[in-house]
VMD Tcl script that draws the C-alpha trace (Angstrom):
set ca {
  {-26.49 -10.78 2.87}
  {-25.07 -10.18 -0.62}
  {-28.43 -11.06 -2.16}
  {-30.15 -8.38 -0.12}
  {-27.55 -5.86 -1.21}
  {-27.96 -6.67 -4.88}
  {-31.73 -6.80 -4.77}
  {-32.19 -3.66 -2.69}
  {-30.63 -1.41 -5.28}
  {-31.05 -3.37 -8.52}
  {-34.12 -5.61 -8.53}
  {-33.46 -6.85 -12.10}
  {-30.38 -8.66 -10.79}
  {-32.35 -11.26 -8.87}
  {-30.36 -14.34 -9.54}
  {-32.78 -16.40 -11.57}
  {-31.37 -19.36 -13.44}
  {-30.34 -18.95 -17.08}
  {-33.37 -21.02 -18.10}
  {-35.70 -18.79 -16.09}
  {-34.19 -15.68 -17.62}
  {-34.56 -17.15 -21.11}
  {-38.19 -17.98 -20.37}
  {-38.80 -14.37 -19.32}
  {-37.30 -13.07 -22.54}
  {-40.10 -11.61 -24.67}
  {-38.89 -10.61 -28.14}
  {-40.69 -7.85 -29.97}
  {-42.76 -8.44 -33.08}
  {-39.99 -6.82 -35.12}
  {-37.44 -9.30 -33.76}
  {-39.72 -12.26 -34.44}
  {-40.33 -10.98 -37.96}
  {-36.57 -10.67 -38.51}
  {-36.06 -14.25 -37.33}
  {-38.73 -15.57 -39.68}
  {-38.17 -13.44 -42.77}
  {-34.43 -12.76 -42.74}
  {-32.61 -15.10 -40.37}
  {-34.36 -18.39 -41.17}
  {-33.78 -18.26 -44.97}
  {-30.18 -17.26 -44.39}
  {-29.52 -20.21 -42.06}
  {-31.20 -22.61 -44.50}
  {-28.94 -21.40 -47.27}
  {-25.75 -20.90 -45.25}
  {-25.58 -22.35 -41.70}
  {-23.50 -20.64 -39.06}
  {-19.90 -21.66 -38.47}
  {-19.44 -24.69 -36.20}
  {-17.75 -22.44 -33.66}
  {-17.89 -22.25 -29.89}
  {-19.89 -19.07 -29.43}
  {-18.85 -18.44 -25.84}
  {-16.61 -15.97 -24.06}
  {-13.10 -16.87 -22.90}
  {-14.81 -17.80 -19.62}
  {-17.15 -20.17 -21.52}
  {-20.21 -17.99 -20.97}
  {-22.64 -18.65 -23.87}
  {-23.31 -15.72 -26.20}
  {-26.58 -15.24 -28.06}
  {-26.72 -14.55 -31.77}
  {-28.31 -11.16 -31.21}
  {-29.07 -8.93 -28.24}
  {-32.08 -6.62 -28.18}
  {-34.23 -4.82 -25.66}
  {-35.78 -8.21 -24.86}
  {-32.55 -9.14 -23.04}
  {-33.02 -6.20 -20.65}
  {-36.67 -6.62 -19.59}
  {-36.37 -4.76 -16.29}
  {-33.48 -2.50 -17.18}
  {-33.77 1.12 -16.13}
  {-31.00 3.32 -17.54}
  {-31.43 5.97 -14.85}
  {-30.99 3.38 -12.11}
  {-28.71 0.73 -13.65}
  {-26.59 2.84 -16.00}
  {-26.62 6.30 -14.50}
  {-24.11 8.96 -15.47}
  {-20.31 9.12 -15.28}
  {-19.10 10.17 -11.87}
  {-22.39 9.26 -10.18}
  {-23.78 6.10 -8.53}
  {-23.87 3.28 -9.42}
  {-20.69 4.20 -11.34}
  {-21.42 1.80 -14.20}
  {-20.18 4.45 -16.63}
  {-17.04 5.38 -14.70}
  {-16.03 7.17 -11.52}
  {-15.18 10.54 -13.11}
  {-17.72 12.77 -14.85}
  {-15.38 13.77 -17.67}
  {-13.44 10.48 -17.78}
  {-10.52 10.75 -20.24}
  {-11.60 14.13 -21.60}
  {-10.35 15.54 -18.30}
  {-7.31 13.36 -17.72}
  {-5.89 10.27 -19.39}
  {-5.25 7.13 -17.38}
  {-1.79 6.80 -15.81}
  {0.53 4.90 -18.13}
  {2.31 2.77 -15.58}
  {4.61 0.17 -17.14}
  {5.62 -2.66 -14.81}
  {9.43 -2.84 -14.81}
  {12.23 -4.35 -12.80}
  {15.21 -6.58 -13.46}
  {18.76 -7.21 -12.31}
  {20.24 -4.93 -9.68}
  {18.77 -1.62 -8.52}
  {20.94 0.41 -10.89}
  {19.71 -1.62 -13.90}
  {16.06 -0.95 -13.09}
  {16.77 2.70 -12.27}
  {18.07 3.15 -15.81}
  {14.94 1.48 -17.23}
  {12.68 3.69 -15.09}
  {14.38 6.86 -16.23}
  {14.22 5.70 -19.86}
  {10.48 4.97 -19.67}
  {9.79 8.32 -18.02}
  {11.72 10.03 -20.81}
  {9.49 8.23 -23.34}
  {6.25 9.56 -21.87}
  {5.40 7.07 -19.15}
  {3.46 8.86 -16.41}
  {3.93 6.55 -13.39}
  {6.32 3.90 -12.09}
  {5.59 0.26 -11.25}
  {8.21 -1.92 -9.57}
  {8.64 -5.64 -10.26}
  {10.69 -7.39 -7.56}
  {12.65 -10.62 -7.95}
  {11.54 -13.87 -6.32}
  {13.89 -13.69 -3.29}
  {12.56 -10.22 -2.48}
  {8.96 -11.38 -2.90}
  {9.62 -14.24 -0.49}
  {11.44 -12.11 2.09}
  {14.98 -13.40 1.54}
  {18.19 -11.45 1.02}
  {20.03 -11.92 -2.25}
  {22.81 -13.88 -0.56}
  {20.49 -16.38 1.14}
  {20.93 -20.02 0.07}
  {17.32 -20.17 -1.18}
  {17.96 -17.15 -3.43}
  {20.52 -18.96 -5.56}
  {19.69 -18.82 -9.27}
  {16.83 -16.31 -8.82}
  {18.53 -12.99 -8.02}
  {17.35 -10.28 -10.40}
  {15.75 -12.81 -12.75}
  {12.04 -11.94 -12.58}
  {12.39 -8.44 -11.15}
  {14.77 -6.16 -9.32}
  {16.75 -7.43 -6.32}
  {16.10 -5.31 -3.21}
  {17.69 -6.45 0.06}
  {18.12 -3.20 1.98}
  {17.44 0.51 2.13}
  {20.70 1.01 0.25}
  {19.26 -0.86 -2.74}
  {16.07 1.20 -2.56}
  {18.09 4.42 -2.53}
  {19.81 3.31 -5.73}
  {16.52 2.23 -7.32}
  {15.08 5.75 -7.06}
  {18.28 7.72 -7.60}
  {17.57 10.91 -9.60}
  {13.81 10.15 -9.50}
  {12.01 12.67 -7.24}
  {9.35 10.74 -5.36}
  {7.42 13.94 -4.67}
  {6.75 14.24 -8.43}
  {5.96 10.68 -9.55}
  {3.50 8.05 -8.37}
  {4.93 4.59 -7.73}
  {3.22 1.22 -7.59}
  {5.07 -1.64 -5.88}
  {4.05 -5.23 -6.53}
  {5.01 -6.78 -3.22}
  {2.86 -8.71 -0.75}
  {4.20 -10.73 2.21}
  {7.15 -8.30 2.76}
  {5.05 -5.31 1.68}
  {5.37 -3.38 4.94}
  {9.18 -3.73 4.82}
  {9.46 -2.55 1.21}
  {7.05 0.32 1.89}
  {9.13 1.37 4.89}
  {12.19 1.47 2.61}
  {10.28 3.60 0.09}
  {9.15 6.02 2.79}
  {12.72 6.26 4.11}
  {13.97 7.17 0.62}
  {11.22 9.78 0.31}
  {12.25 11.25 3.65}
  {15.91 11.37 2.59}
  {14.85 13.19 -0.59}
  {12.95 15.75 1.49}
  {9.53 14.68 0.20}
  {6.49 15.32 2.37}
  {4.88 12.00 3.35}
  {1.47 13.65 3.37}
  {1.86 14.59 -0.29}
  {3.58 11.58 -1.87}
  {1.28 9.17 -3.71}
  {1.43 5.69 -5.09}
  {0.18 2.19 -4.39}
  {1.43 -0.78 -2.40}
  {0.00 -4.08 -3.65}
  {-0.01 -5.66 -0.17}
  {-2.84 -8.08 -1.07}
  {-2.02 -11.19 0.91}
  {-5.37 -12.92 0.40}
  {-4.80 -13.39 -3.32}
  {-1.42 -14.94 -2.52}
  {-3.14 -17.81 -0.72}
  {-5.73 -18.02 -3.49}
  {-3.55 -17.78 -6.59}
  {0.03 -16.50 -6.66}
  {1.41 -18.47 -3.67}
  {4.09 -15.96 -2.61}
  {3.12 -16.01 1.05}
  {5.31 -16.25 4.14}
  {3.19 -16.15 7.29}
  {-0.21 -17.72 8.11}
  {-3.34 -15.75 7.18}
  {-4.15 -14.22 10.58}
  {-0.79 -12.51 11.25}
  {-0.51 -11.64 7.57}
  {-3.82 -9.82 7.74}
  {-2.63 -8.04 10.87}
  {0.39 -6.70 8.93}
  {-1.90 -5.46 6.16}
  {-4.18 -3.63 8.59}
  {-1.10 -2.17 10.28}
  {-0.30 -0.47 6.97}
  {-3.89 0.79 6.69}
  {-3.70 2.34 10.14}
  {-0.22 3.78 9.60}
  {-1.12 5.16 6.18}
  {-4.29 6.82 7.42}
  {-2.23 8.73 9.98}
  {0.91 9.52 7.98}
  {0.44 9.08 4.20}
  {-3.13 10.15 3.33}
  {-2.51 10.16 -0.44}
  {-0.80 6.77 -0.65}
  {-2.88 3.64 -1.34}
  {-1.79 0.99 1.20}
  {-3.30 -1.84 -0.86}
  {-4.17 -2.84 -4.41}
  {-6.71 -5.65 -4.10}
  {-5.65 -7.81 -6.97}
  {-7.75 -9.90 -9.30}
  {-4.94 -10.00 -11.83}
  {-3.21 -13.04 -10.36}
  {-6.54 -14.78 -9.73}
  {-7.23 -14.53 -13.48}
  {-3.67 -15.57 -14.36}
  {-4.22 -18.72 -12.28}
  {-7.08 -19.68 -14.60}
  {-10.24 -18.12 -13.15}
  {-13.19 -16.96 -15.20}
  {-14.04 -13.28 -15.48}
  {-16.89 -13.74 -12.99}
  {-14.59 -15.50 -10.51}
  {-11.98 -12.76 -10.90}
  {-14.54 -10.05 -10.13}
  {-16.17 -11.99 -7.29}
  {-13.06 -13.17 -5.45}
  {-11.33 -9.81 -5.82}
  {-14.28 -7.83 -4.51}
  {-14.85 -10.33 -1.69}
  {-11.17 -9.91 -0.76}
  {-11.84 -6.18 -0.65}
  {-14.81 -6.78 1.65}
  {-12.59 -8.87 3.92}
  {-10.01 -6.09 4.21}
  {-12.74 -3.57 5.03}
  {-14.14 -5.84 7.74}
  {-10.70 -6.29 9.31}
  {-10.07 -2.54 9.17}
  {-13.34 -1.87 10.97}
  {-12.41 -4.44 13.64}
  {-9.18 -2.52 14.18}
  {-11.28 0.55 14.97}
  {-10.81 2.43 11.68}
  {-13.72 4.43 10.31}
  {-14.97 3.24 6.91}
  {-14.84 6.64 5.25}
  {-11.44 7.24 6.80}
  {-9.55 4.35 5.15}
  {-11.67 2.85 2.35}
  {-11.09 5.75 -0.10}
  {-7.40 4.69 -0.20}
  {-8.20 1.09 -1.14}
  {-7.49 0.49 -4.81}
  {-8.03 -2.52 -7.07}
  {-6.10 -4.28 -9.82}
  {-7.74 -6.26 -12.62}
  {-6.65 -8.36 -15.57}
  {-7.48 -7.47 -19.17}
  {-7.94 -10.79 -20.98}
  {-8.70 -11.61 -24.60}
  {-12.50 -11.48 -24.69}
  {-13.05 -7.84 -25.51}
  {-16.66 -7.35 -24.41}
  {-16.50 -9.67 -21.40}
  {-13.64 -7.63 -19.97}
  {-15.42 -4.30 -20.50}
  {-18.53 -5.69 -18.81}
  {-16.44 -7.03 -15.92}
  {-15.07 -3.59 -15.03}
  {-18.50 -2.00 -15.24}
  {-20.05 -4.70 -13.05}
  {-17.23 -4.46 -10.50}
  {-17.84 -0.74 -9.99}
  {-21.54 -1.35 -9.48}
  {-20.97 -4.16 -6.96}
  {-18.49 -2.11 -4.94}
  {-20.86 0.85 -4.78}
  {-23.73 -1.31 -3.53}
  {-21.48 -3.09 -1.05}
  {-19.98 0.04 0.46}
  {-23.29 1.83 0.71}
  {-25.52 -1.00 1.92}
  {-23.20 -3.42 3.73}
  {-20.88 -0.93 5.39}
  {-22.94 2.23 5.48}
  {-20.25 4.35 3.86}
  {-21.34 7.95 3.44}
  {-18.53 9.31 1.28}
  {-18.74 8.98 -2.53}
  {-14.97 8.42 -2.39}
  {-15.66 5.17 -0.52}
  {-18.33 4.15 -3.05}
  {-16.18 4.66 -6.15}
  {-13.97 1.70 -7.12}
  {-10.62 2.83 -8.51}
  {-8.51 0.28 -10.36}
  {-5.33 -0.40 -12.29}
  {-5.33 -2.83 -15.20}
  {-2.62 -5.03 -16.67}
  {-3.03 -6.91 -19.92}
  {-3.11 -10.69 -19.57}
  {0.32 -12.24 -19.16}
  {-1.20 -15.72 -19.40}
  {-2.50 -14.91 -22.90}
  {0.99 -14.23 -24.26}
  {2.46 -16.97 -26.40}
  {6.06 -18.00 -26.90}
  {5.01 -19.07 -30.39}
  {4.83 -16.21 -32.91}
  {5.54 -13.61 -30.20}
  {4.77 -10.61 -32.42}
  {1.12 -11.70 -32.28}
  {1.30 -10.59 -28.65}
  {1.40 -6.95 -29.78}
  {-2.07 -7.38 -31.28}
  {-3.39 -9.24 -28.24}
  {-2.06 -6.56 -25.91}
  {-3.55 -3.73 -27.97}
  {-7.03 -5.29 -27.88}
  {-6.77 -6.00 -24.16}
  {-5.59 -2.47 -23.44}
  {-8.43 -1.02 -25.51}
  {-10.92 -3.06 -23.46}
  {-9.41 -1.70 -20.23}
  {-9.77 1.86 -21.49}
  {-13.34 1.33 -22.70}
  {-14.01 -0.20 -19.27}
  {-12.81 2.96 -17.51}
  {-9.46 2.02 -15.93}
  {-7.52 4.60 -13.90}
  {-4.07 3.29 -14.83}
  {-2.72 0.71 -17.23}
  {0.25 -1.55 -17.89}
  {0.62 -3.11 -21.33}
  {2.65 -6.32 -21.54}
  {5.60 -6.61 -23.88}
  {5.71 -8.99 -26.83}
  {8.64 -11.02 -25.45}
  {7.36 -11.69 -21.94}
  {6.53 -15.33 -22.64}
  {10.28 -15.73 -23.12}
  {11.92 -13.39 -20.63}
  {11.75 -9.96 -19.04}
  {11.17 -7.26 -21.65}
  {13.94 -5.77 -23.71}
  {14.00 -1.99 -24.03}
  {12.65 -2.31 -27.59}
  {9.70 -4.48 -26.51}
  {8.93 -2.25 -23.51}
  {8.85 0.79 -25.80}
  {6.40 -0.88 -28.21}
  {4.16 -1.71 -25.22}
  {4.20 1.91 -24.03}
  {3.54 3.20 -27.56}
  {0.48 0.92 -27.69}
  {-1.07 2.89 -24.83}
  {-0.11 6.20 -26.41}
  {-1.71 5.26 -29.74}
  {-4.94 4.28 -27.99}
  {-4.86 7.56 -26.05}
  {-4.09 9.91 -28.92}
  {-5.11 8.22 -32.19}
  {-8.07 5.89 -31.59}
  {-10.71 8.46 -30.61}
  {-12.02 6.32 -27.75}
  {-11.09 8.96 -25.18}
  {-13.44 11.52 -26.68}
  {-16.55 10.41 -24.78}
  {-17.30 8.67 -21.50}
  {-18.37 5.01 -21.62}
  {-18.86 4.86 -25.42}
  {-20.42 1.37 -25.22}
  {-22.96 2.35 -22.56}
  {-26.49 1.38 -23.61}
  {-25.37 -1.44 -25.88}
  {-27.86 -4.29 -25.46}
  {-25.00 -6.79 -25.47}
  {-22.69 -4.92 -23.09}
  {-25.46 -4.08 -20.64}
  {-26.71 -7.68 -20.61}
  {-23.20 -9.03 -20.11}
  {-22.59 -6.49 -17.34}
  {-25.74 -7.72 -15.59}
  {-24.72 -11.36 -16.00}
  {-21.26 -10.82 -14.56}
  {-22.69 -8.88 -11.64}
  {-25.27 -11.59 -11.02}
  {-22.63 -14.34 -11.07}
  {-20.29 -12.38 -8.82}
  {-23.03 -11.85 -6.21}
  {-23.58 -15.61 -6.16}
  {-19.93 -16.21 -5.27}
  {-19.89 -13.42 -2.69}
  {-22.92 -14.94 -1.00}
  {-21.27 -18.39 -0.90}
  {-18.11 -16.97 0.68}
  {-20.20 -15.07 3.23}
  {-21.86 -18.37 4.13}
  {-18.42 -19.90 4.74}
  {-17.65 -17.16 7.27}
  {-15.61 -14.86 5.04}
  {-12.62 -15.08 2.74}
  {-10.06 -16.26 5.31}
  {-12.15 -19.32 6.29}
  {-12.94 -19.91 2.61}
  {-9.22 -19.91 1.77}
  {-8.47 -22.26 4.64}
  {-11.07 -24.64 3.17}
  {-9.55 -24.12 -0.33}
  {-12.89 -22.99 -1.77}
  {-11.67 -20.27 -4.18}
  {-8.57 -22.31 -5.03}
  {-10.73 -25.26 -6.06}
  {-13.10 -23.13 -8.13}
  {-10.18 -21.57 -10.03}
  {-8.51 -24.94 -10.61}
  {-11.69 -26.36 -12.09}
  {-12.15 -23.33 -14.36}
  {-8.54 -23.55 -15.54}
  {-9.00 -27.24 -16.32}
  {-12.16 -26.61 -18.34}
  {-10.42 -23.90 -20.36}
  {-7.42 -26.11 -21.11}
  {-9.73 -28.90 -22.27}
  {-11.41 -26.41 -24.63}
  {-8.00 -25.42 -26.02}
  {-6.89 -29.03 -26.41}
  {-10.11 -29.81 -28.32}
  {-9.68 -26.67 -30.44}
  {-13.00 -25.36 -29.18}
  {-10.92 -22.30 -28.30}
  {-8.34 -21.25 -30.88}
  {-5.04 -19.68 -29.83}
  {-3.42 -18.38 -32.97}
  {0.05 -19.83 -33.46}
  {-0.42 -22.42 -30.70}
  {-3.20 -24.83 -31.63}
  {-3.92 -23.43 -35.10}
  {-2.18 -21.33 -37.77}
  {1.17 -22.72 -36.66}
  {4.27 -21.60 -38.58}
  {8.06 -21.78 -38.51}
  {9.61 -18.96 -36.50}
  {12.85 -17.05 -36.18}
  {14.58 -16.92 -32.77}
  {13.76 -13.91 -30.61}
  {16.42 -11.71 -29.04}
  {15.71 -11.66 -25.29}
  {17.01 -9.97 -22.17}
  {19.53 -12.16 -20.31}
  {20.17 -11.79 -16.57}
  {23.36 -13.61 -15.57}
  {24.85 -14.47 -12.21}
  {26.94 -11.29 -12.01}
  {23.84 -9.63 -10.51}
  {23.85 -12.10 -7.61}
  {27.60 -11.69 -7.16}
  {27.27 -7.91 -7.02}
  {24.40 -8.12 -4.55}
  {26.41 -10.44 -2.30}
  {29.34 -8.01 -2.27}
  {27.08 -5.05 -1.48}
  {25.41 -6.91 1.38}
  {28.78 -7.93 2.83}
  {29.90 -4.29 2.71}
  {26.60 -3.05 4.21}
  {26.81 -5.42 7.17}
  {30.41 -4.41 7.82}
  {29.73 -0.65 7.76}
  {26.39 -0.31 9.55}
  {25.91 -0.35 13.34}
  {25.07 -3.99 13.99}
  {24.28 -3.19 17.62}
  {21.66 -0.69 16.44}
  {20.24 -3.25 14.03}
  {19.99 -5.82 16.84}
  {18.16 -3.31 19.06}
  {15.70 -2.40 16.30}
  {14.99 -6.05 15.47}
  {14.47 -6.87 19.16}
  {11.96 -4.01 19.43}
  {10.16 -5.29 16.33}
  {10.06 -8.81 17.75}
  {8.45 -7.52 20.95}
  {5.88 -5.46 19.05}
  {5.01 -8.39 16.77}
  {4.56 -10.67 19.77}
  {2.19 -8.11 21.30}
  {-0.56 -6.00 19.77}
  {1.22 -2.80 18.72}
  {1.27 -1.59 15.13}
  {4.42 -3.07 13.58}
  {4.99 -0.36 10.96}
  {6.90 2.14 13.16}
  {9.23 -0.64 14.31}
  {9.80 -1.91 10.78}
  {10.53 1.65 9.68}
  {13.15 2.14 12.39}
  {14.79 -1.19 11.52}
  {14.91 -0.24 7.85}
  {16.53 3.13 8.65}
  {19.21 1.28 10.65}
  {19.88 -0.73 7.44}
  {18.52 -3.99 8.74}
  {18.04 -6.13 5.65}
  {14.79 -7.40 4.21}
  {15.70 -10.95 5.17}
  {16.61 -10.02 8.74}
  {13.30 -8.24 9.26}
  {11.23 -11.03 7.67}
  {13.14 -13.66 9.67}
  {12.26 -11.78 12.86}
  {8.59 -11.92 11.91}
  {8.93 -15.58 10.87}
  {10.19 -16.37 14.36}
  {7.08 -14.76 15.88}
  {4.37 -15.67 13.37}
  {5.62 -18.93 11.87}
  {5.26 -19.84 8.19}
  {2.23 -20.99 6.22}
  {1.82 -24.39 4.61}
  {-0.85 -24.56 1.94}
  {-3.97 -26.66 2.30}
  {-3.96 -29.37 -0.37}
  {-6.84 -29.29 -2.86}
  {-8.53 -32.68 -2.91}
}
mol new
graphics top color blue
foreach p $ca { graphics top sphere $p radius 0.5 }
foreach p [lrange $ca 0 end-1] q [lrange $ca 1 end] { graphics top cylinder $p $q radius 0.2 }
display resetview
């Protein structure tokens, strides 16, 4: 099916082997003359470096790219114009001349009041959107005072156990005026219900508030592993948010289909694009099965990609992803609305590329990665902080990361024109190659019956594990150089880092004890019983979760109710 999609709109992307494509390459007389008269004498006198001329994903790179590498390329068809199909050059006609990307720094640590202060500081420094990082207990659906939460409260993000915590988190931050992204997956519907309750208490109109819920459970099974329930009921919860959002929050994105964590787990750029987009296809298919109209809910699906070290490979990845999504929505699903065709995405620079050694080198890495995201046409961006290989960012490091975006936006000149690398022989060839490779993976997953069956057979997990192994071997052999790690090593001074101590957990425990004493526990019991009944049946769970949240049922109590109904997931071992 995927092959027919790709070939119907872009015949040059027939997936010939690399050898077949090389055989079809027909260099011009001028190129042959250059090779004979200029290149050959140079190589005889001074051979090329004994380097590994491949991308971070180990894709081989030619010495030179010319029109011979694009034998069937048609710029009108394959490149197009900004804001028009196939969206290779971006989804907006004016791109950053009209509006800069949203500068959305990922932040969260300690208790709600700690993160609230960081949010308000970042907004005062010119940040234009919020992004919430939650701690591990919250991500796993446990309250801060649960036995399994010990030692983790507030350590990798903010601790949120109830609506009371969420009220504190957004204190003095009007949700009607700022967009918020929330990186939460298995308990996503619970956290979103808390957010909506805070918005309601602030007097914000649900139909006007905007933001994004990550809510991408498929990538949890593939890469990040922060799942609670088995795939089938987990997908039901996701589609419940689609249905609820379509009716009540038309400007809020109920999902951010995330390739970021797939790449962090060790995938190649092609695997990141393919598995992410195939996850998106899976969500669309499940939404249609629920009875939702494609052009009714797909425009609110957003995506989230990594920005890794290989500058041109990343730019090509974003361009290819837009083209694949357009073809998929138009040909596979028959979408009629351009808003369904246009892939919108957030980007975060690569956390896995940050090094504990020589951490100030991370500023340079992040700047290059962020620049690639901008040249690739991202809609919003988070830049990692220099100290994140050690701990959560200090205020100083977070400010440098934000300033990196602002310098790119206002000093680099790259925002002056749309898709400034469009038409580059190298970039267009690499875009084609990534698209071609991604279609291959999509076709294989289709043959397995879709992404859920593929996950249950550990297909994407195995592919990523093998790619991660190959990359680590290349690093160990010094085929790939990581400055400060396997070459250019130097003595270093200690780095001042942000410390989160156990007083956060103690404070959370006291607040939860007080909450449970002051709320109506009878009301909580009634709301949880209603949720249990709805979960055991076929009703949309979101209204019941929302009512439980408003009664100050805790995150853990709600997730435990769903655990009782759905069970918990145990991962399939990769053999």
